[in-house]
TORPA-4810 file (N, C-alpha, C, O; in nm, 3 decimals):
<nodes>
NODE_1_0.084_-0.118_0.000_0.000_0.000_0.000_0.089_0.124_0.000_0.102_0.191_0.102_M
NODE_2_0.148_0.155_-0.113_0.235_0.270_-0.126_0.153_0.397_-0.138_0.034_0.395_-0.171_D
NODE_3_0.220_0.508_-0.111_0.155_0.638_-0.126_0.139_0.667_-0.275_0.223_0.631_-0.357_L
NODE_4_0.029_0.733_-0.307_0.006_0.777_-0.443_0.035_0.926_-0.448_0.023_0.996_-0.347_Q
NODE_5_0.071_0.974_-0.564_0.104_1.116_-0.580_0.038_1.169_-0.706_0.022_1.099_-0.806_R
NODE_6_-0.001_1.296_-0.698_-0.036_1.369_-0.819_0.026_1.508_-0.804_0.110_1.526_-0.717_N
NODE_7_-0.011_1.603_-0.885_0.059_1.731_-0.885_0.047_1.808_-0.753_0.134_1.890_-0.722_S
NODE_8_-0.058_1.784_-0.675_-0.079_1.862_-0.553_-0.098_1.778_-0.427_-0.110_1.834_-0.319_H
NODE_9_-0.101_1.647_-0.437_-0.136_1.564_-0.323_-0.043_1.444_-0.309_0.012_1.393_-0.407_H
NODE_10_-0.026_1.401_-0.187_0.033_1.272_-0.156_-0.072_1.203_-0.069_-0.115_1.259_0.031_V
NODE_11_-0.112_1.082_-0.105_-0.226_1.022_-0.037_-0.224_0.871_-0.049_-0.153_0.814_-0.132_F
NODE_12_-0.304_0.807_0.035_-0.335_0.665_0.025_-0.476_0.649_0.082_-0.495_0.648_0.203_R
NODE_13_-0.572_0.637_-0.006_-0.712_0.622_0.033_-0.762_0.487_-0.016_-0.768_0.462_-0.137_L
NODE_14_-0.799_0.401_0.078_-0.855_0.272_0.041_-0.983_0.251_0.120_-0.989_0.277_0.240_M
NODE_15_-1.086_0.202_0.050_-1.216_0.180_0.111_-1.262_0.037_0.085_-1.234_-0.020_-0.020_Y
NODE_16_-1.332_-0.019_0.182_-1.394_-0.150_0.166_-1.545_-0.126_0.164_-1.603_-0.085_0.265_H
NODE_17_-1.608_-0.151_0.050_-1.752_-0.134_0.035_-1.821_-0.270_0.039_-1.767_-0.369_-0.011_F
NODE_18_-1.938_-0.273_0.098_-2.025_-0.391_0.093_-2.165_-0.340_0.065_-2.213_-0.248_0.132_V
NODE_19_-2.232_-0.397_-0.034_-2.371_-0.359_-0.060_-2.450_-0.477_-0.111_-2.395_-0.576_-0.159_W
NODE_20_-2.583_-0.465_-0.098_-2.672_-0.579_-0.126_-2.785_-0.537_-0.219_-2.819_-0.419_-0.228_I
NODE_21_-2.842_-0.635_-0.290_-2.967_-0.606_-0.362_-3.080_-0.587_-0.260_-3.071_-0.635_-0.147_P
NODE_22_-3.184_-0.518_-0.300_-3.299_-0.499_-0.211_-3.348_-0.632_-0.160_-3.355_-0.731_-0.234_K
NODE_23_-3.383_-0.634_-0.033_-3.435_-0.753_0.035_-3.338_-0.872_0.029_-3.377_-0.987_0.049_Y
NODE_24_-3.213_-0.842_0.001_-3.106_-0.943_-0.004_-3.140_-1.061_-0.095_-3.113_-1.177_-0.063_R
NODE_25_-3.201_-1.029_-0.209_-3.230_-1.133_-0.308_-3.101_-1.200_-0.353_-2.998_-1.134_-0.366_H
NODE_26_-3.106_-1.327_-0.376_-2.990_-1.402_-0.426_-2.985_-1.391_-0.578_-3.024_-1.483_-0.651_K
NODE_27_-2.937_-1.276_-0.624_-2.938_-1.243_-0.766_-2.817_-1.298_-0.839_-2.828_-1.337_-0.955_V
NODE_28_-2.703_-1.302_-0.775_-2.577_-1.325_-0.846_-2.539_-1.472_-0.854_-2.444_-1.517_-0.790_F
NODE_29_-2.615_-1.547_-0.934_-2.577_-1.684_-0.964_-2.454_-1.677_-1.054_-2.418_-1.569_-1.101_M
NODE_30_-2.390_-1.788_-1.077_-2.259_-1.790_-1.144_-2.257_-1.715_-1.277_-2.165_-1.636_-1.302_E
NODE_31_-2.355_-1.737_-1.363_-2.350_-1.673_-1.494_-2.372_-1.521_-1.486_-2.326_-1.449_-1.574_H
NODE_32_-2.442_-1.472_-1.384_-2.460_-1.328_-1.365_-2.336_-1.266_-1.300_-2.305_-1.149_-1.324_Y
NODE_33_-2.269_-1.343_-1.218_-2.154_-1.293_-1.140_-2.043_-1.241_-1.231_-1.989_-1.133_-1.208_R
NODE_34_-2.009_-1.317_-1.334_-1.901_-1.276_-1.425_-1.936_-1.147_-1.497_-1.851_-1.060_-1.517_A
NODE_35_-2.062_-1.135_-1.536_-2.106_-1.012_-1.603_-2.096_-0.893_-1.509_-2.048_-0.787_-1.549_T
NODE_36_-2.140_-0.909_-1.384_-2.134_-0.799_-1.288_-1.989_-0.758_-1.262_-1.959_-0.639_-1.253_M
NODE_37_-1.900_-0.856_-1.248_-1.758_-0.824_-1.228_-1.702_-0.745_-1.346_-1.629_-0.648_-1.327_K
NODE_38_-1.736_-0.786_-1.465_-1.688_-0.717_-1.585_-1.740_-0.574_-1.590_-1.666_-0.482_-1.626_A
NODE_39_-1.866_-0.555_-1.556_-1.925_-0.420_-1.556_-1.853_-0.332_-1.454_-1.818_-0.218_-1.484_I
NODE_40_-1.831_-0.384_-1.333_-1.766_-0.304_-1.228_-1.621_-0.273_-1.267_-1.575_-0.161_-1.244_I
NODE_41_-1.550_-0.368_-1.324_-1.412_-0.343_-1.368_-1.409_-0.234_-1.476_-1.320_-0.149_-1.475_Q
NODE_42_-1.504_-0.238_-1.568_-1.511_-0.137_-1.674_-1.540_0.001_-1.616_-1.481_0.099_-1.660_K
NODE_43_-1.629_0.008_-1.518_-1.659_0.136_-1.452_-1.532_0.189_-1.384_-1.501_0.308_-1.393_I
NODE_44_-1.460_0.100_-1.317_-1.335_0.141_-1.253_-1.239_0.201_-1.353_-1.177_0.304_-1.327_G
NODE_45_-1.225_0.137_-1.467_-1.137_0.188_-1.572_-1.185_0.323_-1.625_-1.106_0.417_-1.638_Y
NODE_46_-1.315_0.333_-1.655_-1.370_0.455_-1.714_-1.366_0.574_-1.619_-1.347_0.687_-1.663_D
NODE_47_-1.384_0.550_-1.488_-1.395_0.659_-1.391_-1.272_0.672_-1.301_-1.278_0.737_-1.196_Y
NODE_48_-1.161_0.611_-1.341_-1.036_0.620_-1.266_-1.053_0.579_-1.120_-1.003_0.645_-1.029_D
NODE_49_-1.124_0.468_-1.100_-1.142_0.408_-0.968_-1.064_0.278_-0.969_-1.096_0.187_-1.046_I
NODE_50_-0.963_0.268_-0.886_-0.878_0.149_-0.884_-0.943_0.041_-0.798_-0.945_0.052_-0.675_D
NODE_51_-0.997_-0.061_-0.861_-1.063_-0.170_-0.790_-0.957_-0.275_-0.757_-0.909_-0.347_-0.845_I
NODE_52_-0.922_-0.281_-0.629_-0.815_-0.368_-0.583_-0.865_-0.511_-0.566_-0.800_-0.605_-0.610_V
NODE_53_-0.980_-0.526_-0.504_-1.040_-0.658_-0.481_-1.189_-0.648_-0.513_-1.253_-0.545_-0.489_E
NODE_54_-1.243_-0.756_-0.566_-1.386_-0.760_-0.597_-1.433_-0.904_-0.584_-1.381_-0.994_-0.650_L
NODE_55_-1.532_-0.925_-0.499_-1.589_-1.059_-0.483_-1.740_-1.047_-0.475_-1.793_-0.957_-0.410_E
NODE_56_-1.808_-1.137_-0.542_-1.954_-1.130_-0.550_-2.016_-1.263_-0.510_-2.030_-1.352_-0.595_I
NODE_57_-2.055_-1.280_-0.382_-2.137_-1.396_-0.344_-2.278_-1.378_-0.403_-2.302_-1.280_-0.473_P
NODE_58_-2.369_-1.470_-0.376_-2.501_-1.466_-0.438_-2.585_-1.345_-0.397_-2.667_-1.298_-0.475_E
NODE_59_-2.566_-1.295_-0.275_-2.659_-1.191_-0.227_-2.594_-1.060_-0.182_-2.660_-0.979_-0.117_D
NODE_60_-2.466_-1.038_-0.214_-2.404_-0.910_-0.184_-2.272_-0.897_-0.260_-2.226_-0.991_-0.325_H
NODE_61_-2.212_-0.779_-0.252_-2.086_-0.751_-0.321_-1.987_-0.692_-0.222_-2.022_-0.604_-0.144_I
NODE_62_-1.864_-0.742_-0.225_-1.752_-0.685_-0.149_-1.656_-0.624_-0.250_-1.623_-0.685_-0.351_H
NODE_63_-1.609_-0.502_-0.221_-1.518_-0.438_-0.313_-1.420_-0.352_-0.233_-1.460_-0.275_-0.146_M
NODE_64_-1.291_-0.366_-0.262_-1.189_-0.279_-0.205_-1.143_-0.186_-0.316_-1.106_-0.230_-0.424_V
NODE_65_-1.146_-0.056_-0.286_-1.118_0.046_-0.385_-1.005_0.136_-0.336_-1.002_0.175_-0.220_V
NODE_66_-0.914_0.168_-0.425_-0.814_0.272_-0.398_-0.862_0.394_-0.475_-0.890_0.386_-0.595_R
NODE_67_-0.871_0.507_-0.407_-0.933_0.624_-0.467_-0.842_0.746_-0.457_-0.736_0.740_-0.395_S
NODE_68_-0.884_0.854_-0.519_-0.812_0.982_-0.514_-0.891_1.080_-0.427_-1.011_1.063_-0.410_V
NODE_69_-0.825_1.181_-0.371_-0.893_1.273_-0.279_-1.015_1.345_-0.339_-1.109_1.378_-0.265_P
NODE_70_-1.016_1.369_-0.468_-1.129_1.443_-0.526_-1.256_1.359_-0.537_-1.364_1.413_-0.563_K
NODE_71_-1.245_1.227_-0.518_-1.362_1.139_-0.525_-1.403_1.098_-0.384_-1.327_1.030_-0.314_Q
NODE_72_-1.520_1.138_-0.343_-1.569_1.096_-0.212_-1.619_0.952_-0.221_-1.657_0.906_-0.329_S
NODE_73_-1.619_0.880_-0.108_-1.672_0.743_-0.111_-1.816_0.737_-0.159_-1.854_0.645_-0.231_P
NODE_74_-1.897_0.835_-0.120_-2.038_0.833_-0.164_-2.048_0.854_-0.315_-2.136_0.797_-0.379_S
NODE_75_-1.960_0.933_-0.371_-1.959_0.953_-0.516_-1.919_0.824_-0.588_-1.977_0.788_-0.690_N
NODE_76_-1.818_0.755_-0.534_-1.776_0.627_-0.592_-1.893_0.530_-0.595_-1.918_0.465_-0.696_V
NODE_77_-1.965_0.520_-0.481_-2.079_0.427_-0.475_-2.192_0.470_-0.568_-2.253_0.385_-0.634_M
NODE_78_-2.219_0.598_-0.575_-2.326_0.646_-0.663_-2.296_0.608_-0.808_-2.384_0.559_-0.879_Q
NODE_79_-2.173_0.630_-0.851_-2.135_0.597_-0.988_-2.148_0.446_-1.013_-2.208_0.404_-1.111_V
NODE_80_-2.092_0.367_-0.923_-2.091_0.222_-0.944_-2.232_0.164_-0.939_-2.268_0.084_-1.025_I
NODE_81_-2.311_0.203_-0.839_-2.446_0.145_-0.828_-2.536_0.187_-0.943_-2.612_0.105_-0.994_K
NODE_82_-2.528_0.312_-0.985_-2.618_0.356_-1.093_-2.582_0.292_-1.226_-2.670_0.248_-1.300_S
NODE_83_-2.453_0.287_-1.258_-2.413_0.231_-1.387_-2.429_0.079_-1.389_-2.471_0.024_-1.491_I
NODE_84_-2.397_0.011_-1.279_-2.415_-0.134_-1.278_-2.562_-0.171_-1.297_-2.594_-0.265_-1.371_T
NODE_85_-2.651_-0.100_-1.230_-2.793_-0.130_-1.245_-2.838_-0.109_-1.390_-2.904_-0.195_-1.448_A
NODE_86_-2.801_0.004_-1.447_-2.843_0.034_-1.585_-2.789_-0.071_-1.683_-2.863_-0.122_-1.766_R
NODE_87_-2.659_-0.101_-1.673_-2.598_-0.196_-1.766_-2.648_-0.339_-1.743_-2.673_-0.412_-1.839_E
NODE_88_-2.661_-0.379_-1.618_-2.707_-0.514_-1.586_-2.850_-0.535_-1.636_-2.882_-0.641_-1.690_F
NODE_89_-2.937_-0.434_-1.618_-3.076_-0.444_-1.666_-3.081_-0.447_-1.818_-3.167_-0.513_-1.876_F
NODE_90_-2.990_-0.376_-1.882_-2.986_-0.376_-2.028_-2.952_-0.518_-2.078_-3.011_-0.565_-2.176_R
NODE_91_-2.858_-0.583_-2.012_-2.815_-0.717_-2.053_-2.915_-0.825_-2.009_-2.946_-0.916_-2.085_I
NODE_92_-2.966_-0.812_-1.885_-3.059_-0.910_-1.827_-3.187_-0.841_-1.783_-3.204_-0.816_-1.663_Y
NODE_93_-3.278_-0.808_-1.874_-3.399_-0.736_-1.836_-3.488_-0.814_-1.738_-3.566_-0.753_-1.665_P
NODE_94_-3.478_-0.947_-1.735_-3.560_-1.026_-1.642_-3.521_-1.002_-1.496_-3.603_-1.027_-1.407_E
NODE_95_-3.402_-0.955_-1.469_-3.356_-0.929_-1.332_-3.422_-0.803_-1.275_-3.431_-0.789_-1.154_I
NODE_96_-3.466_-0.716_-1.358_-3.524_-0.590_-1.313_-3.641_-0.614_-1.217_-3.670_-0.530_-1.132_K
NODE_97_-3.709_-0.726_-1.232_-3.822_-0.758_-1.145_-3.779_-0.793_-1.003_-3.863_-0.802_-0.913_K
NODE_98_-3.649_-0.813_-0.980_-3.599_-0.857_-0.849_-3.559_-0.741_-0.758_-3.493_-0.765_-0.657_K
NODE_99_-3.595_-0.618_-0.789_-3.562_-0.504_-0.703_-3.411_-0.494_-0.681_-3.362_-0.535_-0.576_Y
NODE_100_-3.341_-0.443_-0.774_-3.196_-0.453_-0.773_-3.126_-0.391_-0.652_-3.120_-0.458_-0.549_F
NODE_101_-3.074_-0.270_-0.657_-2.996_-0.216_-0.545_-3.083_-0.150_-0.440_-3.178_-0.079_-0.472_W
NODE_102_-3.049_-0.175_-0.314_-3.107_-0.099_-0.204_-3.032_0.033_-0.193_-2.932_0.054_-0.262_G
NODE_103_-3.079_0.122_-0.108_-3.015_0.253_-0.095_-2.889_0.251_-0.011_-2.805_0.339_-0.024_E
NODE_104_-2.875_0.153_0.076_-2.764_0.155_0.172_-2.642_0.078_0.122_-2.649_-0.001_0.029_S
NODE_105_-2.531_0.105_0.189_-2.408_0.030_0.167_-2.323_0.045_0.292_-2.343_0.137_0.371_Y
NODE_106_-2.229_-0.045_0.309_-2.136_-0.038_0.420_-2.002_0.012_0.370_-1.962_-0.018_0.258_G
NODE_107_-1.933_0.089_0.453_-1.805_0.145_0.414_-1.708_0.134_0.530_-1.742_0.166_0.644_L
NODE_108_-1.589_0.089_0.502_-1.483_0.084_0.602_-1.358_0.144_0.539_-1.317_0.104_0.431_K
NODE_109_-1.299_0.240_0.608_-1.173_0.297_0.562_-1.062_0.202_0.606_-1.058_0.162_0.722_V
NODE_110_-0.975_0.166_0.517_-0.870_0.069_0.547_-0.745_0.142_0.594_-0.691_0.228_0.524_I
NODE_111_-0.701_0.108_0.714_-0.581_0.167_0.772_-0.483_0.057_0.809_-0.523_-0.049_0.856_L
NODE_112_-0.356_0.080_0.788_-0.255_-0.015_0.833_-0.220_0.017_0.978_-0.245_0.128_1.024_S
NODE_113_-0.161_-0.079_1.050_-0.121_-0.055_1.189_-0.019_0.056_1.197_-0.023_0.138_1.289_K
NODE_114_0.071_0.061_1.102_0.172_0.168_1.099_0.106_0.304_1.083_0.145_0.401_1.147_R
NODE_115_0.005_0.310_0.997_-0.065_0.435_0.976_-0.143_0.477_1.100_-0.149_0.595_1.132_L
NODE_116_-0.201_0.381_1.171_-0.273_0.412_1.294_-0.177_0.475_1.395_-0.212_0.572_1.461_V
NODE_117_-0.057_0.420_1.405_0.043_0.478_1.496_0.081_0.619_1.452_0.095_0.709_1.535_M
NODE_118_0.098_0.638_1.323_0.129_0.772_1.272_0.015_0.869_1.302_0.038_0.984_1.338_R
NODE_119_-0.109_0.821_1.287_-0.224_0.908_1.314_-0.225_0.951_1.460_-0.258_1.066_1.489_M
NODE_120_-0.189_0.863_1.552_-0.182_0.900_1.693_-0.077_1.008_1.713_-0.100_1.104_1.787_K
NODE_121_0.039_0.994_1.649_0.143_1.096_1.659_0.099_1.228_1.599_0.127_1.335_1.653_N
NODE_122_0.029_1.222_1.487_-0.020_1.344_1.422_-0.122_1.413_1.512_-0.119_1.535_1.527_I
NODE_123_-0.214_1.335_1.571_-0.314_1.393_1.662_-0.246_1.460_1.780_-0.285_1.569_1.821_R
NODE_124_-0.145_1.395_1.836_-0.072_1.452_1.949_-0.003_1.582_1.906_-0.007_1.681_1.979_K
NODE_125_0.059_1.582_1.790_0.125_1.702_1.738_0.026_1.817_1.723_0.055_1.930_1.764_Y
NODE_126_-0.090_1.788_1.665_-0.192_1.892_1.646_-0.242_1.944_1.781_-0.260_2.064_1.799_V
NODE_127_-0.264_1.853_1.874_-0.312_1.895_2.007_-0.209_1.981_2.079_-0.247_2.069_2.157_Q
NODE_128_-0.082_1.959_2.055_0.024_2.035_2.123_0.048_2.172_2.061_0.118_2.254_2.119_E
NODE_129_-0.009_2.196_1.944_0.018_2.323_1.877_-0.033_2.443_1.956_0.036_2.545_1.963_Q
NODE_130_-0.150_2.434_2.015_-0.205_2.545_2.092_-0.118_2.573_2.215_-0.092_2.688_2.248_L
NODE_131_-0.075_2.469_2.282_0.011_2.486_2.399_0.144_2.550_2.359_0.196_2.635_2.430_A
NODE_132_0.197_2.510_2.244_0.322_2.568_2.195_0.305_2.715_2.161_0.393_2.796_2.190_E
NODE_133_0.193_2.750_2.102_0.164_2.889_2.070_0.152_2.972_2.198_0.203_3.084_2.205_L
NODE_134_0.084_2.917_2.298_0.072_2.987_2.427_0.209_3.011_2.489_0.234_3.118_2.543_D
NODE_135_0.297_2.914_2.482_0.432_2.928_2.537_0.508_3.039_2.465_0.576_3.119_2.529_Q
NODE_136_0.496_3.044_2.333_0.564_3.149_2.256_0.513_3.286_2.294_0.591_3.381_2.306_K
NODE_137_0.382_3.299_2.312_0.325_3.429_2.349_0.368_3.472_2.488_0.391_3.591_2.512_E
NODE_138_0.379_3.379_2.579_0.420_3.412_2.716_0.564_3.462_2.721_0.597_3.546_2.804_M
NODE_139_0.649_3.414_2.635_0.790_3.450_2.635_0.822_3.554_2.530_0.939_3.576_2.499_H
NODE_140_0.723_3.617_2.476_0.743_3.718_2.373_0.794_3.847_2.437_0.758_3.879_2.550_S
NODE_141_0.878_3.919_2.365_0.932_4.046_2.412_0.839_4.163_2.381_0.866_4.276_2.421_D
NODE_142_0.731_4.136_2.311_0.640_4.242_2.272_0.565_4.294_2.394_0.525_4.216_2.481_Q
NODE_143_0.545_4.426_2.402_0.472_4.487_2.512_0.323_4.462_2.498_0.271_4.456_2.386_L
NODE_144_0.255_4.448_2.610_0.111_4.430_2.609_0.042_4.563_2.588_0.093_4.667_2.629_D
NODE_145_-0.074_4.562_2.524_-0.156_4.681_2.509_-0.237_4.702_2.634_-0.285_4.605_2.694_L
NODE_146_-0.255_4.825_2.675_-0.336_4.853_2.792_-0.480_4.876_2.757_-0.561_4.902_2.846_L
</nodes>
């Protein structure tokens, strides 16, 4: 999980999404599964969403995504869910009767243990900034205003 770079950012954003068809219908039998994977991979390519892992059991989808800062997780899901539904219904119109996507999804931000430790250090650094500023002001040679 290396850092990614662009002209203005250094980042590593990875998300684990889980979502289900409405009422958890068992829609993704083997022959539908391959089509859904292909559609999601194509969306990833078209919208610059790096799909690291993708697995589709019969009644839900797990996906790990590496993203860029300008794409919010909700935007990633909106793009993927809307296009997969449209394309899947176009290919398999009989599935439309099964109430395809529900509105909800699960999201987990993926952090490494090393990053968690760094985040603790960063939080401590940020918390100490106000105390450091107070110390500088107390030892300043500037005269106080009356």
